[in-house]
N, C-alpha and C positions, 0 to 999 in steps of 0.2 A: 353453539349455533351450527346447524348442518345446512350447507348450501348445495343446491343442484347446479352443477357446473359441467361444462364440456372441456375436455382437455385434448390437445393435439399431441400425438406421438407419446414420448416419455419425457417431456420436457420439465415436468413440474414437481410439485411438492404434495405429499400427504394424500395419495390416491387411496381410495377405499378398495381397490383391487391391486393385487401384486403384479409386478412387471412381467407381462408376457407379450408386450406390444411387438408386432411385426410389420415391416414396411413392405408393400408390394407395389412396384412401379408399373402402373398401367392407367389408362384413362378411366376415371370414374364418371361415367356418364351413360347416355343412351347407347353409345357405340360399344361400350364395354359389355363383354360377355362373362359368363360364369367361369370360363377357362382363362388361364394366364397365357398371354401371347408370347411368341418367340422364346419359349423355354425359360421364362423369368424365374429365378429362384426366390424362395420366401426365407426371410431371416434377417438378423440384425447384428451379426458378429461373425468372426472367424472366416473371413474371405468370402462370405456370401453377400450377394448384391444388397446395397442399401441405398439405391438411388431414390431420389425424391419422386413421389407419385406425381403424375401429370393430372391435374384437375381442371375441368372446364369451368366456365364462369358460373354456371348454374350450381355445381357442386360447392364452389367457393361461397356462393351466396347462402346456400343451406347451412354451411359451417358457420358463417357469420351470424345467421339467425339464431343458431343454437348456442353460439358463444354469448350472445346477448341474454338468452334465457333457455337453459337446458331443458326446461319443461314445456316449452312451446309445442303446441300440437302440430301434427303433420298437415292438417287442413289449413291451419293459420299460415304455416310456412309456404304451403302450395300457393296460397293467394298472393303472397309476396313475390315468389320466384316464377310464377306462371306455370305451375305444374299441378296435376291432380294429387289428391292425398295418397293414392297408391304409388304414383311415381316418386313422390318425396320419400315414402317409406322404404321403397327399393334402393333409392340413392343413399339414404342414411345407413341402411344395412350393408351396402357395399363399402361405404367409408369405414364402418366399424369392422367389417371383415378384413379390410385392408390394413388396419392398424393406423389409419390416418388420424382417427380421433377415438376417444372414449367418452361415454356419458356416465358419470359417477357422482356420488355424493362426496363432496370435498369437505373435510372437517379440520378444525384446529385440534390436534391430538392433545394439547395441554388442557383442553376443556371437555374432553370425552374420556377422561380416566388414565391418560398416560402422563406420568410425571416428568418424563424426559424425552426430548426430541433433539437430534443433533445432526450436524453435517460433519462427516469424517473425511479429512484429507489423507490420502494414502499414496506412499512412494513405493515404487516397484522396481526391482531389478530383473533383467532377463525378459521373458516372453510377457509382454503387457496384455496381449489378448487372452492368454491362458489365465493370468491372474483375475482379469476383469470378468471372464466367464465364470470362474469359481466364486467370486464374490457376488455376482449377479444371482446365483442359485441360492444364496443364503436367505432364509424366510424373513429375517428381521430387516433386510435391506429393502427400502421402499422405492428408492430412486438412485440411479447409478449412471454416471457419465465418465468417459475417458476424456481428459482435458490437457491443455497445455498450461505452463506456469509452474508454480511451486510444488504442485502435486500432479501425479499421474492420473489419479482416479478420485472422484468425489462420490461419497456414498451417504445417503440420507437414511437414518434409522429413527424408529420410534420405540421407546422402551417404557416399561411399567415403573421402574425405579432405577436408582444408581447401581444396585446389584445386577439387574438385567442388563443395563448399558455396559457394565464391566465385563459381563459374560460374552456380549456381542463383540466387544473389542478383543478380549483376550482369547476366548475359545473359538471364535469364528473368524473374524477378519485377520487378526495377527498370526493365525495359524495357517493361512493360505500361502503356499509356496511362492516365493518372489517378493512378498511384502516385507519391506525393510523399515518402514517408519509410518506411524499414523499421528495425526493431530486432530483432536476432537473439539468442535465448536458447538457448545450446548446452547440451545435456543431458550431465551428467557421470556420472550413475548412475541407473539406473531403480530405484526403491524400491517402487513399488506400481503395479499395473495390473489392475483387476478389472472385471467386466461383470455381476455378479450382483445388479443392482438391483431385480430382479423386475418386476412389471407393476402398473398401476393401472387 
């Protein structure tokens, strides 16, 4: 089953688009212009600003409407939040351009032809940012976070079969300089996957 969902940032699982989310810290609203104020830099790693974007109440309401139903029309959203269809369309485009959210078809990979999906815990020595940036560029990595705890990095991958998963591990992830250990958690069944946590 394919669901139309809205996802915020790069928080989640099994996106149908590969990771290129960028965070741009500026007000997403009527006072926002097409230019970035105060020389704000775009990016999500390597010493580049990753401040949380400042959203006004209307943009938050639009996000929550789309979280409830990613296929909801601009006119229906406009009636709820008190804007015209054109104004909602502009707001949504700003949110997409800023990397605040993505609107994608979210699937269970085990039901659409991929035999293996897994979360891989990765331990790194040396420069963590350099290792994370290298792993981020791997086409088979769908989701990547730097974290605290037993691992330095968590990477989610989707593979066609066990041989493909082994190649991802051996030829791609384990060959990244600085990677010292991996542990693979193979998914057996997807039980829950939601993105309707609202806004704050």
